[in-house]
N, C-alpha and C positions, 0 to 999 in steps of 0.2 A: 517696548511702546509701555504709555504710561498707563493705560488702561488697564493692559492686559499686567502688570503688575501691580494694580491695585485689586484686580479682581482677584489675584494671587495670594495676595494678604486677605483675602476675605472681605473686603469690601463690596455690595451687590449697588444695584440701580435701586435699588426697594432702601435701602440707608442713605442714599445721593440724596432721594425723594423729602425722604423723613426731615434730612437735613435743609430743606431749602422753606418748605412748610415752617419747621421751627426759624428758620433766617427770616421768616417775614414775621409770625408773632413776637421773635424778638425787637425787630424791627421797630414795629408798634409799641410793645415795653419799653423800648431806652426812648423813644420818642416820647410816652407818656410821662416815664421816670423826669428824665433830664426837661420837660417845661415841669415841672410842679417841685421841682426839685432845687432848679436856679430860677426863679422868679423873674429875678433883677437881670439876667441876660435876657430874656424876651425869648418871641418864638424862634428866630433863628438861629441861637444856638441847638433846642433840640430838634429841629428840621437837618441839621447838620450829622446830629446822632441817627439820626433814622433814617436818613440816606444812606450815612456810611456802613451801617451793619445791612441794610435793605439790600445793599451791590454785591451781595453773597451769594442771594436767591438765586440770580440767576446762573453764576459758576455750581451750583451746586444743581440745578434743572438739567445743565447740561452738560456736567459728569455726569446724573444719572441717565440722562440718553442714550450716552455714550457707551456706558458702563449695561444698558439694554439691547442694544445691537449686540456687543462685543458676546453678550450672554446667551444670544441667538443666535450668531453665525455660530458660537463656541457649541450649541445644541446640536447643528446639524451635520 
């Protein structure tokens, strides 16, 4: 099982939640940076970069939930 393997490697639910929040911040920063760094490309390119990085957050939140459930089951 993937979740068990990740847990055995030391990854905890808190790590995944922090990565999700970091991903949200990085998405905003990437969007803002792309908007300023490439003024000729317009808003479309900045939106694509922000959305690309922003799509990582749900994956990390889901992984955090799976790890939290595994940790709860492992504690009993």
